[in-house]
C-alpha positions as CSV (number, residue, x, y, z in Angstrom):
1,M,6.2,-1.9,10.6
2,A,3.4,-2.0,7.7
3,L,4.6,-1.7,4.0
4,L,3.2,0.8,2.4
5,N,0.2,0.1,-0.2
6,R,2.6,-0.3,-3.8
7,D,0.3,2.6,-5.3
8,D,0.8,4.9,-2.6
9,W,4.6,4.8,-3.5
10,Y,5.1,4.4,-6.9
11,D,4.7,7.3,-9.1
12,I,6.9,8.9,-6.8
13,A,9.9,6.6,-6.9
14,R,9.4,5.8,-10.6
15,D,9.6,9.4,-11.4
16,V,12.7,10.6,-9.3
17,D,14.4,13.3,-11.0
18,W,16.3,16.7,-10.4
19,S,17.6,19.8,-11.0
20,L,21.4,19.6,-12.2
21,S,23.6,22.4,-10.7
22,Y,27.0,21.3,-11.7
23,V,26.2,20.8,-15.1
24,S,23.8,21.9,-18.3
25,D,21.0,19.7,-19.3
26,E,22.4,19.7,-22.3
27,A,25.6,18.3,-21.4
28,A,23.8,15.7,-18.9
29,F,21.8,14.7,-21.8
30,P,23.1,15.7,-25.0
31,D,20.5,16.2,-28.1
32,K,22.8,13.3,-30.4
33,W,22.2,10.9,-27.1
34,T,18.5,11.6,-26.5
35,G,16.8,12.7,-29.6
36,C,14.7,14.7,-28.8
37,G,15.0,17.2,-31.2
38,S,12.2,20.0,-31.5
39,V,10.0,18.2,-28.4
40,P,10.7,20.4,-25.4
41,K,12.1,19.2,-21.7
42,E,8.8,19.7,-20.7
43,A,6.8,17.4,-23.4
44,W,8.5,14.2,-21.4
45,L,6.6,14.6,-18.2
46,D,3.7,13.2,-19.9
47,W,5.8,10.2,-20.8
48,D,4.1,7.0,-19.3
49,E,4.3,3.2,-19.7
50,P,1.5,1.4,-18.6
51,Y,3.5,-1.7,-16.7
52,R,4.1,-0.9,-12.9
53,V,6.7,-2.7,-11.6
54,T,9.1,-2.5,-8.7
55,F,12.2,-3.8,-8.5
56,R,11.0,-5.9,-5.7
57,D,7.9,-7.5,-7.9
58,Y,10.7,-7.5,-10.5
59,V,13.5,-9.9,-8.9
60,S,10.6,-12.1,-6.9
61,V,8.9,-12.4,-10.8
62,Q,11.8,-13.1,-12.7
63,R,13.5,-15.4,-10.0
64,E,10.5,-17.7,-10.3
65,K,11.1,-17.5,-14.7
66,E,14.3,-18.6,-14.0
67,A,13.5,-21.5,-11.9
68,G,10.8,-22.6,-14.3
69,A,13.1,-22.5,-17.3
70,Y,16.2,-24.0,-16.1
71,S,14.3,-26.8,-14.2
72,V,12.1,-27.7,-17.3
73,R,16.1,-27.4,-18.5
74,E,17.4,-30.0,-16.1
75,A,14.4,-32.3,-16.2
76,L,15.0,-32.5,-20.1
77,K,18.4,-33.0,-20.3
78,R,18.1,-36.8,-20.1
79,A,15.3,-37.2,-22.1
80,N,16.7,-37.2,-25.4
81,I,14.3,-35.4,-27.1
82,Y,16.9,-33.7,-29.3
83,E,17.1,-37.1,-31.3
84,K,13.3,-37.4,-32.1
85,L,13.1,-33.9,-33.4
86,D,12.4,-32.8,-36.9
87,P,15.6,-31.8,-38.6
88,A,13.8,-28.8,-40.0
89,H,12.7,-27.6,-36.5
90,T,16.4,-28.8,-35.2
91,A,17.3,-26.3,-38.7
92,S,14.9,-23.1,-37.5
93,S,16.0,-23.3,-33.8
94,I,19.5,-23.2,-34.7
95,L,19.3,-20.6,-36.7
96,H,17.0,-18.6,-34.2
97,M,19.7,-19.1,-31.7
98,G,22.7,-17.8,-34.2
99,G,20.4,-14.6,-35.4
100,T,19.2,-13.7,-31.8
101,C,22.1,-13.9,-29.1
102,M,24.4,-11.7,-29.9
103,V,21.2,-9.1,-31.2
104,E,20.0,-9.9,-27.2
105,Q,23.7,-8.6,-26.1
106,M,23.8,-5.3,-27.7
107,A,20.4,-4.7,-26.7
108,V,21.7,-4.8,-23.2
109,T,24.1,-1.7,-25.0
110,M,20.7,0.2,-26.2
111,Q,18.6,-0.2,-22.8
112,S,21.7,0.8,-20.6
113,R,21.4,4.3,-22.8
114,F,17.9,4.8,-21.9
115,C,19.3,4.4,-18.2
116,R,21.4,7.1,-19.0
117,F,20.3,9.6,-21.5
118,A,16.2,9.2,-22.3
119,P,14.3,12.3,-21.7
120,S,12.1,10.9,-18.9
121,P,13.2,9.3,-15.6
122,K,10.1,7.0,-16.0
123,W,11.4,5.8,-19.2
124,R,15.6,5.4,-17.5
125,T,13.3,3.8,-14.4
126,L,12.0,1.0,-16.9
127,G,15.3,0.8,-19.0
128,V,17.5,-0.5,-16.2
129,Y,14.5,-3.5,-16.3
130,G,15.4,-3.7,-19.9
131,M,19.3,-3.6,-19.2
132,L,18.3,-6.4,-17.2
133,D,15.8,-8.6,-19.7
134,E,18.0,-8.3,-22.1
135,T,21.5,-9.3,-20.2
136,R,19.2,-12.7,-19.4
137,H,18.2,-13.7,-22.7
138,A,21.5,-13.5,-23.6
139,Q,22.9,-15.8,-21.2
140,L,19.5,-18.5,-21.7
141,D,20.3,-18.6,-25.3
142,L,23.9,-19.5,-24.6
143,A,23.5,-22.4,-21.8
144,F,20.4,-23.8,-23.8
145,S,22.9,-24.1,-27.2
146,H,25.6,-24.9,-25.0
147,D,23.6,-28.5,-24.1
148,L,23.0,-28.9,-27.3
149,L,26.4,-29.0,-28.6
150,K,26.6,-32.2,-27.7
151,N,23.7,-33.3,-30.4
152,D,24.5,-30.2,-32.9
153,E,27.8,-28.9,-33.3
154,R,25.7,-26.1,-34.9
155,F,24.7,-24.7,-32.1
156,D,28.1,-23.1,-31.6
157,W,26.3,-20.8,-34.2
158,C,24.8,-18.9,-30.9
159,N,28.3,-17.2,-29.8
160,K,30.1,-17.7,-33.2
161,A,27.5,-16.2,-36.0
162,F,28.2,-12.6,-35.7
163,S,32.0,-13.1,-36.0
164,T,31.1,-14.6,-40.0
165,N,30.5,-13.0,-42.8
166,E,27.4,-15.6,-43.6
167,W,25.2,-12.9,-45.7
168,G,21.6,-13.6,-43.9
169,V,24.1,-13.0,-40.2
170,V,25.3,-9.8,-42.1
171,A,21.8,-8.6,-42.8
172,I,20.6,-8.8,-39.1
173,K,23.6,-7.3,-37.8
174,N,24.0,-4.4,-40.1
175,F,20.0,-3.8,-39.3
176,F,20.8,-3.5,-35.5
177,D,23.9,-2.2,-35.5
178,D,22.1,1.0,-36.7
179,W,19.6,0.9,-34.4
180,M,20.4,-0.6,-31.4
181,L,24.2,0.4,-31.3
182,N,24.3,4.2,-33.2
183,A,20.6,5.2,-32.8
184,N,19.6,7.8,-30.2
185,C,17.1,7.3,-27.6
186,V,13.9,8.5,-29.3
187,E,14.9,7.0,-32.9
188,A,16.1,3.4,-30.7
189,A,12.8,3.3,-28.8
190,L,10.7,3.7,-32.0
191,A,12.5,2.0,-34.2
192,T,13.0,-1.5,-31.4
193,S,10.6,-1.1,-29.0
194,L,7.9,-0.3,-31.2
195,T,8.6,-2.0,-34.1
196,V,10.6,-4.5,-34.1
197,E,9.8,-5.8,-31.1
198,H,5.6,-5.6,-31.4
199,G,5.3,-5.7,-35.0
200,F,7.9,-9.0,-35.6
201,T,9.7,-10.6,-32.9
202,N,6.8,-10.8,-30.6
203,V,5.0,-12.9,-33.3
204,Q,8.3,-14.5,-34.1
205,F,8.5,-15.8,-30.2
206,V,5.2,-17.1,-29.9
207,A,4.8,-18.4,-33.3
208,L,8.0,-19.8,-32.7
209,A,6.8,-21.1,-29.5
210,A,3.9,-23.1,-30.3
211,D,5.6,-24.6,-33.3
212,A,8.5,-25.9,-30.9
213,M,5.8,-26.9,-28.8
214,E,3.7,-29.0,-31.6
215,A,7.3,-30.5,-32.7
216,G,8.0,-32.0,-29.4
217,D,10.7,-29.8,-28.2
218,I,9.1,-28.8,-24.9
219,D,12.6,-27.4,-24.1
220,F,12.6,-24.7,-26.5
221,S,9.2,-23.7,-26.5
222,N,9.2,-23.2,-23.0
223,L,13.0,-21.1,-23.1
224,L,11.3,-18.6,-26.1
225,S,8.2,-18.3,-23.9
226,S,10.2,-17.1,-21.2
227,I,11.9,-14.6,-22.9
228,Q,8.6,-13.3,-24.8
229,T,7.3,-12.4,-21.7
230,D,10.0,-9.8,-20.2
231,E,9.9,-8.3,-24.6
232,A,6.4,-7.8,-24.1
233,R,7.1,-5.6,-20.9
234,H,9.8,-3.7,-22.0
235,A,8.9,-3.2,-25.4
236,Q,6.4,-0.7,-23.8
237,A,9.1,2.2,-24.2
238,G,7.7,2.5,-27.9
239,F,4.5,3.6,-27.6
240,P,4.8,6.4,-25.0
241,T,7.4,7.9,-27.4
242,L,5.9,7.7,-30.3
243,E,2.5,9.8,-28.2
244,I,4.9,12.3,-27.5
245,M,6.7,12.7,-30.7
246,M,3.3,12.9,-33.0
247,K,2.0,15.5,-30.6
248,H,5.1,17.7,-30.8
249,D,7.0,16.3,-34.3
250,P,5.0,13.6,-36.4
251,K,6.8,14.3,-39.4
252,R,10.0,13.2,-37.8
253,A,7.7,10.3,-36.0
254,Q,6.6,8.9,-39.3
255,Q,9.6,9.1,-41.1
256,I,11.4,6.6,-38.0
257,F,9.1,4.5,-38.1
258,D,8.6,4.4,-41.6
259,V,12.4,3.6,-42.1
260,S,12.4,1.2,-39.3
261,F,9.1,-0.9,-40.4
262,W,10.1,-1.2,-43.7
263,R,14.0,-2.2,-42.9
264,S,12.2,-4.8,-40.6
265,F,10.1,-6.1,-43.3
266,R,12.8,-6.8,-45.5
267,L,15.0,-8.6,-42.9
268,F,12.4,-10.7,-42.3
269,Q,11.0,-11.5,-45.6
270,T,15.1,-12.1,-46.6
271,L,15.4,-14.7,-43.8
272,T,12.5,-16.3,-44.4
273,G,12.7,-16.4,-48.0
274,T,9.4,-15.1,-48.7
């Protein structure tokens, strides 16, 4: 049997939805979780992310990424590269692991909220891939940090940072508690997928990967690059959400963007000491 071309069925598959008969839409998708506010339900039919990915394609690509990341990890375990690294670079990698690992795990919860409560079936479909992405990122951080414990016990910071009262970690935790764990879908998408991931963390991942490669830390650079390619995809939830909000509730969209941008800016400014 010949396989259909993906473009022949993709739009139908990612936009599957149905009318509920056993419960009202308001009960199944309460506004406190969707965050739709005054935006009409019909408006979300136009929600459209630019990435075109199916589960089959996703698994195939992610398998290659995993194989690549862990192959480099195994190959470099015996190379003793860590002992030759600049202490300043080592400190930055420890800070990155401690500051991001639990955030990635928090993002799993946020993406799972998109899977269940996002007002568009296309968005809910994208949320499935985002949830798998974030699970992978947290596991990569834990695995790579665990390898380095034999060289520096401070890499346990990856796992224990969010259980401490260290001031930088408290600031990170406060920010992402608000936007990932407690925000509705619209607020979370505008604050994290649009503002944080496009304006701050994608830049951080790209720049830090380049710095790591220049410092000779191929393992860390490869890890960051592998994660960043996922971030670029699921971060796409932000722009279509902003487009719809600007059409129907621009004042609220601007307020969410302003608050999340300046809180992000202040957080990164504080952590970098600039």
